[in-house]
C-alpha positions as CSV (number, residue, x, y, z in Angstrom):
1,M,137.3,100.6,89.8
2,E,139.7,101.8,92.5
3,L,138.3,103.8,95.5
4,H,140.6,106.1,97.3
5,I,140.4,106.6,101.0
6,I,140.2,110.5,101.5
7,A,139.7,110.5,105.3
8,H,139.0,108.4,108.4
9,A,136.3,108.8,111.0
10,H,137.4,109.0,114.7
11,N,135.2,108.7,117.7
12,G,134.8,106.7,120.9
13,F,133.3,103.4,119.2
14,S,136.1,100.9,119.3
15,Q,133.8,98.0,118.6
16,K,130.6,97.4,116.7
17,F,128.4,96.9,119.8
18,G,126.8,100.2,120.8
19,I,127.1,102.0,117.5
20,P,123.8,103.7,116.4
21,R,122.0,101.6,113.8
22,Q,121.1,104.7,111.8
23,S,122.2,108.2,111.7
24,R,120.6,110.4,114.3
25,E,119.9,114.2,113.8
26,D,119.7,114.8,117.6
27,S,122.8,112.9,118.6
28,L,125.3,114.3,121.0
29,I,128.1,112.1,119.8
30,E,130.8,113.9,117.8
31,T,132.9,112.3,115.2
32,R,136.1,113.8,113.7
33,I,136.7,113.4,109.9
34,V,140.4,113.5,109.6
35,F,141.8,113.7,105.9
36,T,144.6,111.5,104.7
37,P,147.8,113.4,103.6
38,T,147.1,113.3,99.9
39,Y,143.5,114.9,100.4
40,R,144.5,117.2,103.3
41,V,144.2,120.3,101.0
42,R,142.5,123.4,102.4
43,E,141.1,124.4,99.0
44,S,139.1,121.1,98.9
45,L,136.9,122.3,101.7
46,R,136.3,125.8,100.4
47,G,132.7,126.7,101.1
48,I,131.8,123.7,103.1
49,E,130.8,125.8,106.2
50,E,127.9,127.1,104.2
51,Y,126.2,123.7,104.5
52,S,124.6,122.4,107.7
53,H,124.6,118.7,106.6
54,L,126.8,116.4,104.6
55,W,126.7,113.0,103.0
56,L,129.5,110.6,103.9
57,L,130.3,107.7,101.6
58,W,132.3,105.1,103.5
59,G,133.4,101.5,103.7
60,F,132.4,98.6,106.0
61,H,136.0,97.8,106.7
62,E,135.3,95.4,109.7
63,A,132.2,93.6,108.5
64,I,132.7,90.0,110.0
65,R,130.7,87.0,109.1
66,R,129.2,84.8,111.8
67,D,132.1,82.3,111.3
68,G,134.5,85.1,112.4
69,N,136.0,85.6,108.9
70,E,136.0,89.0,107.1
71,A,133.1,89.5,104.7
72,T,133.9,89.9,101.0
73,S,132.0,90.5,97.8
74,N,132.1,86.8,97.1
75,D,130.2,86.1,100.3
76,W,127.1,88.0,99.6
77,T,123.6,86.5,99.8
78,P,120.4,87.9,98.4
79,T,118.7,87.9,101.9
80,V,119.9,89.0,105.3
81,R,118.4,88.8,108.9
82,P,117.8,92.4,110.1
83,P,118.6,92.7,113.9
84,R,115.5,94.8,114.5
85,L,113.3,91.9,113.1
86,G,114.7,89.6,115.8
87,G,117.4,88.2,113.6
88,N,115.2,85.3,112.5
89,K,113.3,86.9,109.5
90,R,115.0,87.2,106.2
91,M,114.6,90.3,104.0
92,G,116.2,91.2,100.6
93,V,119.7,92.6,101.0
94,F,118.7,95.6,98.9
95,A,115.7,96.3,101.2
96,T,118.0,96.6,104.2
97,R,121.1,98.6,105.3
98,S,123.0,95.3,106.3
99,P,126.8,95.7,106.1
100,F,127.0,92.4,104.1
101,R,126.5,93.6,100.6
102,P,128.0,92.9,97.2
103,N,130.1,96.0,97.7
104,P,130.8,97.0,101.4
105,I,129.8,100.6,101.0
106,G,127.9,102.7,103.4
107,L,126.0,106.1,103.1
108,T,125.3,108.4,106.1
109,S,123.9,111.9,106.4
110,V,125.5,113.9,109.3
111,K,125.3,117.3,110.7
112,L,128.3,119.6,110.3
113,V,129.0,121.1,113.6
114,R,132.2,123.0,112.9
115,V,135.5,123.0,110.9
116,E,138.6,122.8,113.2
117,E,142.3,123.2,112.3
118,S,145.0,121.1,113.7
119,S,148.7,121.7,113.3
120,E,149.2,117.9,112.7
121,D,146.1,117.0,110.7
122,G,145.1,120.3,108.9
123,L,141.4,121.1,108.6
124,I,139.2,118.5,110.4
125,L,135.4,118.2,110.1
126,I,133.4,117.8,113.3
127,V,130.1,116.1,112.7
128,T,127.3,114.5,114.6
129,G,124.8,111.7,113.7
130,A,127.5,109.4,112.4
131,D,126.8,105.7,112.7
132,L,130.4,104.8,112.2
133,L,133.1,102.8,113.9
134,D,136.4,104.5,114.9
135,G,138.8,104.2,112.0
136,T,136.1,103.9,109.3
137,P,137.5,104.9,105.8
138,I,135.7,107.7,104.0
139,Y,135.6,107.5,100.3
140,D,133.8,110.8,99.5
141,I,131.9,113.8,101.1
142,K,129.1,115.7,99.4
143,P,126.7,118.4,100.6
144,Y,123.3,117.4,101.8
145,L,120.7,119.5,99.9
146,A,117.3,119.7,101.6
147,F,115.4,120.7,98.5
148,S,116.5,117.6,96.6
149,D,117.6,115.0,99.2
150,C,114.8,115.4,101.7
151,H,111.6,113.4,100.9
152,P,109.0,113.9,103.8
153,E,106.5,111.6,102.0
154,A,108.9,108.7,101.9
155,K,107.8,105.3,103.3
156,N,110.1,103.6,105.8
157,G,109.2,100.0,105.1
158,F,109.6,97.6,108.0
159,A,111.8,100.1,109.8
160,E,108.8,102.2,110.5
161,A,107.7,99.9,113.4
162,T,110.9,100.5,115.3
163,K,111.9,104.0,114.4
164,D,110.8,105.4,117.8
165,Y,112.0,102.5,119.8
166,Q,114.0,103.5,123.0
167,L,114.7,102.2,126.4
168,A,114.7,104.0,129.7
169,V,118.1,104.2,131.4
170,E,118.3,103.8,135.2
171,I,121.3,104.3,137.5
172,D,121.7,105.1,141.1
173,P,121.8,108.9,141.3
174,K,124.7,108.9,143.8
175,Y,126.7,106.7,141.5
176,Q,125.9,108.8,138.5
177,Q,127.2,111.9,140.2
178,E,130.4,110.0,141.2
179,I,131.2,108.9,137.7
180,I,130.3,112.3,136.2
181,A,132.8,113.9,138.7
182,Q,135.4,111.5,137.2
183,G,134.8,112.9,133.7
184,C,132.4,110.2,132.4
185,P,130.4,111.5,129.4
186,W,127.1,110.3,131.0
187,D,124.8,112.2,128.5
188,I,126.5,110.3,125.5
189,L,126.4,107.0,127.3
190,C,122.8,107.4,128.2
191,E,122.0,108.1,124.4
192,I,123.9,105.0,123.4
193,L,122.2,102.8,126.0
194,S,118.6,104.1,125.2
195,Q,119.0,102.9,121.7
196,D,119.3,99.3,122.9
197,P,122.7,98.1,121.5
198,R,121.6,94.3,121.9
199,P,120.7,92.2,119.1
200,A,116.9,91.9,119.1
201,Y,117.1,88.2,119.6
202,Q,118.9,88.6,123.0
203,N,116.3,89.2,125.7
204,D,117.8,87.6,128.9
205,P,117.0,89.9,131.8
206,E,119.8,88.4,133.8
207,R,122.5,88.7,131.2
208,I,125.2,91.4,131.9
209,Y,126.3,93.2,128.8
210,H,129.6,95.1,128.4
211,L,129.8,98.2,126.2
212,D,133.0,100.2,125.5
213,Y,133.0,103.9,124.5
214,A,136.1,105.9,124.5
215,E,138.0,105.0,127.7
216,W,134.9,103.8,129.6
217,T,133.3,100.4,130.0
218,I,129.7,100.2,131.0
219,D,128.1,97.0,132.5
220,F,124.4,96.8,132.3
221,I,121.3,94.6,132.1
222,V,118.0,95.1,130.3
223,N,114.8,94.3,132.1
224,N,111.6,94.8,130.0
225,A,112.1,98.3,128.6
226,T,114.7,99.5,131.1
227,V,118.5,99.5,131.0
228,C,119.9,99.2,134.5
229,V,123.5,100.3,134.7
230,K,125.5,98.2,137.1
231,K,129.0,99.5,136.8
232,C,130.9,102.2,134.8
233,T,134.7,102.1,135.0
234,Q,137.5,103.9,133.3
235,K,140.1,101.9,131.4
């Protein structure tokens, strides 16, 4: 079976570190869905504004194994180590959302914020809640239907224990005002940091982490349940 890339996702996530682990309904981070020339057809989006949420079917195009090589369908294993379980406990691959799967396919529900028109790219979908790397290939888009797709009684398995996990974010108020004055999207960076981008097995309070988002680089440490921002610079 051949899959066709109908669009690409574009946002400020140039690297895996910092990308939300799951889609978030309340996210401030906008992602642009830009269609490839073949599928840049106005009629294909007729009626899409009537929906508030969409399903994106996409590809893990940069899933890299621990040895640094690209993951392929031949590399799949029946168990994986979910980061939220500390990276040292194995679960069945089909009981997780790991990118290392027999087929590198992802599924995400997003909120449709608006439809924009570009003279260069045609109609573009602006969505929030996407847990996608910049440049992610999109294979299909479908409407999210609350009456059939929403299951309030659903159980969350081992993910239930960490679904509300968040860190507090601290920064010197004067420094915060300075970087905001320079155009830094502080609210977005605060959202990313509060979700704790570190692998769960890294817990060194003296280690300085570096996170890139758009044209900004944030240096921070994590002490107990608090992120302390040390530096925020524009590239």
